[in-house]
N, C-alpha and C positions, 0 to 999 in steps of 0.2 A: 662465967654466956662459953656456951659449947657452940659454935657456929661449923654447921658442914658444905664444905666446897665440893661440888660435884661437875667434874668437866668429861671429854671422852674424846677431842680432835686436838690436836696440834695447835690451831691456831686458840684456841681456847688454853689450851696451858699456858703456852707465851703468853699471857697476855694475863693468865693466873697468877705468876710464879711473883712478880714485885709485891700483888695485895698479901699472897701466902709469905711470904719474905716479911712483910712485916705485922700480920696479926701473929708467928713465928714469938714477936719481940715481945709482945703484950704479957703480962706474967697474968691475968687476970683471964686471959683468954684459953678456954682448950680446942683447938683445931682439927677440924675431922677432915680429911681430905680421900676423896672418892670417887674411881677414877671407871668410867664404863666401858674403854676399850674401843670404842665406836670407832676411833685408829692405834691400833695394837703398835708398830711400828713405829711411826714417825712418834708418836705419843713419849712413847719410853726414852728416846732421843729427850726432851727438849727437858723428862725430868730428870733424865739423869745431868741434863745442864747445868740445871736451874738445882740440883740438889731438892728435887720436893722428894720427899720419898709417899708415894698412898699405903695410906691405913688398908683401905678398901677397893676392891678392885673387885667390880659386875662381872669382867670377861663376858660382855655381851655381843662383842662383834662374833659374825658369823662369814664366812664365805660367800657373794654375791649377793648377800642383804638386799632385801628393800624396805621402804620407808615404815610402811606398815607394822611386818613382825618386829622389825627392831622399836618402834615406839611399844608395843606392846610386852617384849624384854624390859625393855627397859623400864619399864612400869613397874613391872612387876618384880626386878630385882631391887627398884631403887625404894618401892613400896615396904620391902624386906628387911633394908637398908636401916630410914627409915624409925622402923617399929622396934629393931633391936638398938641402934643407937639412942636416939631421943632427946636429935639436936633443937638447940632454941629457936636458931635461925635459917636459913638455905640460901646458899650463893651461887646463883649463878650465872654465867656469860654468853653472849650475842644473840647467836641467832637457830644453833642446830640445834638435831633431835635431841641430844643428850639435853641441852638447856631447856627445849620445851618437857619432855619431859621429868624433869628435874624440879621444875615449875609445878608443875601441875600434880604429883607425887607430893611432894610438901604442901601444897595448898589445901587437900584431898586429905593431908591430916592436921589439920590446920596450923601448920608450922609456918611465920613468918617469913617469904622471900624477899632476896634481896636480889637486883639485877644492873654486873653491869654489861655500860654499853649497851645503854637504854636508850630508843627514842628515835635510833635510826630508822627513817623511813624511806619508799618510794612512791607506796601509794597504786603501785600498778598490782599485776602480776609478779615480776620478777623484781629481785632473785629468787625463785622459787628452786624449795619452799620454805626459803629464806625470810620471806618479809609474812607472810602470815604467822612463820613462828615469831617474830619475833613483838607483833598488836595483840596475838595471843599472852606470852608471855608476860606483857607487860597489866595484863588481870590480873595478874596469878600476884600481882607483887606489890608488895607497899615503902619499900625503898628502891630510886628509882637514878640508876648514878649515870647520868646524859655527858657522852665525852663532850659535847659541844654546846652553843648556846642555843642551835638551830634544833639537835633533836629535844633539848629541853621544851621544846616553843610547840613539838609534837605534841609532846607528851601533854602538859598544858592543855591544848586543842580535843584533844580525845580526854578527858578529864579522868585522867587515871588516880585509882586512890592514891594515899599516902605524902612521901617526900620527893618530892626532887634534888635534884646537885647536878652543877656542872662541874664535871672533876677535870675534863682532857681525858683523851686516853691509856691506856696504863700498859697497848701495845709500845707507847713513848717510854716510855719506863724500860720496860724489857730491851727493845732497844738501846736508850744507853747503856744499859748493862751490859752489851752484846758489845759497844763498841770500845767500853771503860774494859776490857776482858784483852781484848784483841789477841792475836793466836791466832787467828788464820791465812795462811801465806799459800796461793795460786798463783799458778803463773795463765797469766790470758791471753791471747793472742794479740797481733800485734794488728793497731786502724781502730775501728770504729766498731763497739760493744752493744748487740741489745739482746739486754735479757725480757724472758718470755714467760712470763704459768699463766697459765690455761688451766679450771678444774667444776666450771660450774656447771650444775644441772642443764638448765636453759638452752646451753651452747653443744651438746649434744649432737649428733647428726650432721645436718647438715651447716650451720653456723660454723662450729668447727672445723669443718671441710672447707669454707670461706676461709680461717682465720687459715689456715693450713696454705691453701693459695696463693695468700698476701705475704706470704712469710716466703714463701718460697722464692715469689717475684722477689722480694724485697732482697732477699740474701744473695740472689743474682749479681745485686750492684757489688763494687770493688771494692777487695778493705775493709769488708761489715763481715763478721762471724755471729751469729745468733747460736744465747746461747739458754736452752730451754731446760729445768730440771720440769720431767714428763709425771705427772700426778698417777701414784698406780692403780685408779681406776681404771679396767678395762677400757668401761666407754671413752678413753682422754686415748688412751696411753696405744691403745691396739689403731687407729686412724691416724693418729701424730707419724708413728713409728713406718705404717702403708703409707701414707703420703709426702715424710722427712726423712725417711731414715737411711741413710749413704748418703744425704747432699753434703760434697765438701764445705760450705760453711753455715752447716749447720751443726750445732754439738746438742746432740741429747742425751741428757743423762738421768740417772734417780735423783728422786729431793735430797738437795742439802742438806747438811750439819747446819743448823742454825748461825752459824758463824761463819762460815763459808759461803754459806747464801748474803748474808748481809755484807759478805767482803764482794761478794761478785755485784749486789747493788749498789757498793760505795764505787766500782771500777765502770757501769754502765756509763754509754753515754745516753742511753733509752730505755724505755722500762715500759714492755705491754705489757698489760696485765688483765684481767678479770678477775682481782681480787682485792678484798676488802683493806685486809690488810695492807700489804703491799702497796692500796694509793699512800695511806696515810705514812707511813715506813719510805716510798719515794719521795712527800713532800719533806718531811723528815732531813732529806738527806740533799733535798734542792736536784734531786732530778726530775726531765720532763717525763711524764705519763701519759701513752696513750691508753685510751680505759676502752677493755672489747668486753663493752656491754651498751643496750639500748638505754638502761638508766642507771644513776648511780644512786646509792645511800650515802653517799661521803661527798654533800653537791659542794662543800668546801673548797677542796683542791679545784674544780671546775673554775668559781667566781676567784679564785685567786691567780688562775690561769696555769697553777702549774701541771692540770689535767687537761688531755681532752676526751669529751665521749664520743667514739665512732659508733658502735656499734659490730656487727660482728661482720658490714659488707667491705668483700674483701679490695674495691676501689681508695672507697674513704680507710679503710688499716694502711694501704701504701701511701694515699695520699698526703694523711698525716703524719706516719712515720717518715719519708722522704724528707716533707717539709723541716721539721724539727731534728734530721741529720745533717740537710744542709743549712739549715737557719739556728743552731741551738739555742735557745733563750740563755740568759747569764743564770747563771749558778744562785738563785738562794732559795739557802733551808729555810722550812716555815715552819714556824709553829702552832698554825693550824687544829692540829688535831690532840695537842699538848707538848706540857714543857717538864716532862720529867718526871714529875710529884703527882700525877691521880692515883699513886696507888695510896700515900697518905691521907691523902682528904678521902680516899674512899676510905680507909679504917676511921678516921674520924667519925663520920656517917653510919658505919656499922657501928659504931660504940656511943654514940650520939654524944658526942663533940659535937661545936660548930665547926663547920666547915670552910674554907676557903674557895671561895668562886674563881675559877679555869679564866682567863681572860688574856686572849691571844698576844703579843708582841704589838703586833701595827692596830690592834684596837683598843688598846692602854693608849699609845702613842698618840692616837684622835683624841680622845677623852684628856689628854694632856694639853693637847691643843684648842681644845676648845674651853678649857679651864683657863 
C-alpha cells in the first residue's frame, strides 16, 4: 500500500511525526511524505528534530500570502504530485489550508482520505478559517481519527461517511518523545514565569491590542516574567513589538525550537495561549491555562478545570491570570487528550487492523467503580 502524508505547518509536522515513525516500521507500506511549505523555516526545524525526510516539497509559500491564492497554488501543485505518485490513500492532519487542499485534491482524484485529529468543533465562525476547514475536510474523508469521544460524537451527529475511531491525540505522543530525549537546558529568571503564545487570525487587530494591554498590566507585578515566543506573522509580530518591546519583565523571543519550548512549558507557572496544541500539551503537563479565545474546539480542558476560557478582553485576562498566579491550583497532569499511544492506533486503523479505543484514566476509573 502506498500512503501519502501531506502537511505544511509546524503543528501538523509535530503531530504527524509519531505516525510517520510508526509507518516506517511497517514492511508492507510505502510511505510518501509531501510538504507544501506553508510554514518554511518552522517546518524544517521540526522535520530535523524528528528525522522526517520529505520526498516531495511543493514550495508553495510566498511572502505576504493570503488564503485564496495559497489554496489555489496548493490545489494545483498537489494535483500534479498526486498524478505523478498515484498513492492508494492520502493522510491529512488538523485544520490548516494545507489539510483542506490536500483532502480536496485527493477527493477530486477519487483517492481515499484519512483525517488525523478529526471532529473538533465549535460550530461558530471561529477559529477562523480553521472551523470551516475542519468541517469541509470531514466531507472528503472515509477514515476519521478523532482524538476524543466528544470529537467522535460530533462526527456521528454530522453523519460523515466511513469509519470513526477514538485514538487520542498524536501530539501527546510527540510531547512524550520530546520529554524522553531531554537536552534543552535554558536559564529562566527567578520568580513566576508566564508563558504566552498568540497567533490566531481572529485575534489580529483590536483583540491582539487588548491582549497586549492585559499582559503589560500583568507584567507590572513584582517577580513575574512573561516569556512570549512571537509568531513571525507580521500581523502579530509588528503590534507585539510596538506595544510590549523593551519592557523589563517581558521577554519577546523568536519561535523556540521544540525541545526548548517544551522546557518552557514545564517551567511555566501559568500558560496564556490561543493555540489548540498548547491547550493539549499544557493539560498533559499539569499546567493551568488561560485560553485567549471566545470559543475552543477542545472543551475537555475547560470541563476538567485545567483551562479557563476568557477571550481577549483585557479585564478578564488580567483577572484570570492574577487569580491563578495568586492561588495556584494543584499540579495535575491529565491524559484527557491522549495517553501517548495515538500513533499506533491510527496506523492500525490505516491498515485495517482492530483499533483500541482511547479512554482517559479518569473515565476508566469511573467505569471500574461502577462495575
